[in-house]
C-alpha positions in Angstrom: 185.2 -15.7 24.2 183.6 -12.3 24.4 183.0 -9.5 22.1 182.9 -5.9 23.5 182.3 -2.5 21.9 184.6 0.3 22.8 183.9 4.0 22.4 186.5 6.6 23.0 185.8 10.4 23.2 186.8 13.6 25.0 184.5 15.8 26.8 184.8 19.1 28.8 185.3 18.5 32.5 182.6 21.1 33.4 179.9 19.0 31.5 180.8 15.7 33.3 177.6 15.4 35.1 175.6 15.5 31.9 177.8 12.9 30.2 177.9 10.6 33.2 174.0 10.7 33.4 173.7 9.6 29.7 176.3 6.9 30.3 174.6 5.5 33.4 171.3 5.3 31.3 173.2 2.8 29.2 174.5 0.9 32.3 177.9 2.5 32.3 178.6 3.4 35.9 182.3 4.3 35.7 184.1 6.8 33.7 187.8 7.7 33.2 189.3 10.0 35.7 190.9 13.2 34.3 194.4 12.6 32.9 196.5 15.6 33.6 198.5 17.4 36.4 198.3 16.6 40.1 195.3 17.5 42.3 196.8 20.8 43.3 196.7 21.9 39.7 193.1 20.5 39.1 191.8 24.0 38.0 194.1 23.6 34.9 192.3 20.4 33.8 189.6 21.2 31.2 188.9 17.9 29.5 188.0 14.3 30.4 189.0 11.2 28.2 186.3 8.6 28.2 187.1 5.0 27.4 183.8 3.1 27.5 183.5 -0.7 27.1 180.0 -2.1 26.3 178.6 -5.5 25.7 178.1 -6.4 22.0 174.8 -4.6 21.1 174.5 -3.1 17.7 171.6 -0.8 18.7 173.5 0.8 21.5 176.7 1.0 19.5 174.7 3.1 16.9 172.6 5.1 19.2 175.0 6.2 21.9 177.4 8.0 19.5 174.4 10.0 18.0 173.4 11.1 21.6 177.1 12.1 22.3 177.1 14.1 19.1 173.8 15.8 20.3 175.8 16.9 23.4 178.5 18.5 21.4 181.1 15.6 21.1 182.8 16.0 17.7 185.2 13.2 17.5 184.2 9.6 18.5 186.2 6.4 18.0 184.3 3.1 17.9 185.9 -0.3 17.7 185.4 -4.0 18.8 187.4 -5.6 21.5 187.8 -9.5 21.5 188.7 -11.3 24.8 189.4 -15.0 25.1 189.4 -17.2 28.1 192.0 -19.6 29.3 189.6 -22.5 28.2 189.5 -21.1 24.7 193.2 -21.3 24.4 193.3 -24.9 25.9 190.4 -26.3 23.9 190.5 -24.7 20.5 191.7 -27.1 17.6 192.6 -24.0 15.4 194.1 -20.5 15.7 194.1 -17.5 13.6 197.6 -16.4 13.0 197.4 -12.5 13.2 201.1 -11.6 13.0 204.6 -12.8 13.8 205.9 -9.7 15.6 204.9 -6.2 16.6 207.2 -4.6 14.1 207.2 -3.4 10.4 210.0 -6.1 9.9 207.3 -8.7 10.4 205.1 -7.3 7.6 207.0 -6.9 4.3 206.0 -5.6 0.9 206.6 -7.4 -2.4 208.9 -5.6 -4.9 208.1 -7.0 -8.2 206.2 -10.3 -8.4 203.8 -10.8 -11.2 200.2 -10.8 -10.2 196.9 -11.4 -12.0 194.0 -9.4 -10.5 190.6 -11.0 -10.5 188.0 -8.3 -10.2 185.2 -9.3 -8.0 183.2 -6.1 -8.0 183.3 -3.5 -10.9 181.7 -1.0 -8.7 184.1 -0.9 -5.6 187.2 -2.5 -7.4 187.3 -5.2 -4.8 189.6 -8.0 -6.2 191.7 -11.1 -5.7 195.3 -11.3 -6.2 196.8 -14.4 -8.0 200.5 -14.8 -7.8 202.1 -15.8 -11.2 205.8 -15.7 -10.2 207.9 -15.9 -7.0 207.6 -13.2 -4.4 210.3 -10.5 -4.4 211.2 -9.3 -1.0 214.1 -8.3 1.2 215.0 -11.6 2.8 217.7 -10.2 5.2 215.4 -10.2 8.1 214.8 -13.8 7.8 218.3 -14.3 9.4 216.6 -13.6 12.7 212.8 -14.2 11.9 211.2 -17.5 11.4 208.1 -16.2 9.5 206.9 -13.0 8.0 203.7 -11.7 6.2 204.1 -10.3 2.8 201.5 -7.8 1.5 199.5 -9.0 4.7 198.3 -11.9 2.6 201.3 -14.3 1.8 203.5 -16.2 4.3 207.2 -16.4 4.0 209.5 -18.6 6.2 213.2 -18.9 6.8 215.3 -21.9 5.9 215.6 -22.8 9.5 211.7 -22.7 9.9 211.4 -25.0 6.6 213.8 -27.5 8.3 211.8 -27.5 11.5 208.5 -28.1 9.6 210.0 -31.2 8.1 211.5 -32.4 11.5 208.1 -31.8 13.2 206.3 -33.6 10.3 204.0 -30.5 9.9 201.2 -31.0 7.3 199.1 -29.0 5.0 201.5 -26.8 3.1 203.6 -26.4 -0.1 206.9 -24.3 -0.2 208.2 -22.1 -3.1 211.5 -20.1 -3.1 211.2 -16.4 -3.1 213.5 -13.9 -4.8 215.8 -11.6 -2.8 215.4 -7.9 -3.2 218.3 -5.6 -2.3 222.0 -6.4 -1.4 222.8 -9.8 -2.5 225.3 -10.1 0.3 222.5 -9.9 2.7 220.3 -12.5 1.0 218.9 -15.2 3.1 217.2 -18.4 1.7 213.5 -18.0 2.2 210.3 -19.8 1.0 206.7 -18.8 0.5 204.5 -21.2 2.6 201.2 -22.0 0.9 198.6 -23.6 3.1 196.9 -26.4 1.1 194.0 -27.3 3.3 190.7 -25.4 2.6 188.4 -25.7 5.6 184.7 -26.3 5.5 182.4 -23.2 5.6 182.1 -21.2 8.8 179.3 -22.1 11.3 176.2 -19.9 11.1 177.0 -19.0 14.7 179.9 -16.8 13.6 179.0 -13.3 14.4 178.5 -10.9 11.5 179.9 -7.5 12.7 179.8 -4.2 11.0 183.1 -2.9 10.1 183.2 0.5 11.6 184.3 3.4 9.3 184.2 1.3 6.2 181.7 2.4 3.5 179.5 -0.5 2.3 179.4 -1.4 -1.3 175.7 -1.3 -2.6 176.5 -3.8 -5.3 178.7 -6.7 -4.0 177.7 -6.2 -0.3 181.1 -7.7 0.7 182.4 -4.5 2.2 181.3 -3.2 5.5 180.8 -6.4 7.5 183.1 -9.1 8.8 182.4 -12.5 10.2 184.4 -12.8 13.6 185.5 -14.3 15.9 185.6 -17.5 13.6 183.2 -20.3 14.6 183.2 -23.8 13.2 180.8 -26.8 13.6 182.8 -29.4 15.4 181.6 -32.2 13.2 182.7 -30.3 10.1 186.2 -30.2 11.4 186.5 -33.9 12.0 189.5 -35.2 10.1 189.5 -31.9 8.2 192.3 -30.0 10.1 195.9 -30.0 9.0 198.7 -27.9 10.6 198.3 -25.2 8.0 194.7 -24.4 6.7 192.9 -21.5 5.3 189.3 -20.3 5.5 187.0 -21.2 2.8 185.7 -17.7 2.9 187.4 -14.5 1.7 187.9 -11.5 3.9 188.3 -7.9 2.9 191.9 -6.6 3.3 192.1 -3.1 1.8 190.9 -3.6 -1.8 191.9 -7.3 -1.8 190.0 -10.4 -0.8 192.1 -12.9 1.1 191.7 -16.0 3.1 192.8 -16.2 6.7 195.6 -18.6 7.7 194.6 -20.9 10.5 197.1 -23.2 12.3 196.6 -26.2 14.3 196.9 -26.2 18.1 199.6 -28.7 18.0 201.8 -26.5 15.7 201.1 -23.5 18.0 202.3 -25.6 20.9 205.6 -26.6 19.0 206.6 -23.0 18.2 206.0 -22.0 21.8 207.9 -25.0 23.2 210.8 -24.5 20.9 211.1 -20.8 22.0 210.2 -19.1 18.7 207.5 -17.1 20.5 206.2 -16.8 24.1 202.7 -17.9 24.8 200.9 -14.6 24.2 197.3 -14.4 25.4 194.4 -12.2 24.9 195.1 -8.6 25.9 198.8 -9.0 26.4 201.4 -6.9 24.7 203.4 -8.4 21.9 207.1 -7.9 21.4 209.0 -7.5 18.1 209.3 -11.3 17.6 206.2 -12.5 19.3 203.5 -14.4 17.4 200.0 -13.5 17.9 197.2 -16.1 17.9 193.4 -15.9 18.4 191.5 -19.2 19.2 188.7 -20.4 16.8 185.5 -21.5 18.5 183.7 -24.7 17.9 180.0 -25.3 18.3 
């Protein structure tokens, strides 16, 4: 498991030497080649696109963009990149379920459920959403999908998935029917899946990363940082894991605090063996029906 820092920017080709010298001073010895027409038209190329990957070092991540700004770079994109080894996938007891398809159809919106908002911070309006009625969604897509996210917080599964969970003797969840929104002829039976196992607290070894581009709240101090990738003490997880779990901690999702759904390695293997999703690994592209998992570390 490795955390890298990525910096993207565009610079003028004629100033390449100056930028390359700066980057080499930070241990970056390779730069992107110009993207543009063939060599015979090289005179028409005016800009270089830089895509820089650095080891996780917050001092460099803050310092280098300032020096690029001083050289005239106006737009700089900073982000984190997480990569996982084969051993991480083979040895991890838990996986963070990030999505069930690279498609808007895998991330639906609620259309009328009743929520109660619990304000956590009056200053930045950060809150928790408590569901007081069935979710209201267009269930038609559950005819060919096994699971979707709703409002990027709630899990909803198809009737076929519900039957498989029972057949596989999956643990750690409750089901509640959802209400269909739209043409009733396209309605599909669907259920909100509610993980019931709350895991122990994260290990102190979990990295605490600055969320780039997010303004920090001076009152609650909840915005602006995220603990990731997730680390757990192995002795805390002994006999604590079920197939569906959630983190004890809450994470910022827009203006909402949510818990992350973590699934067992055995359930992940089942959905792969059954053909619900291919075995997507770190850095691989996901398709419209491919589930994306990231392994949790134990220390």
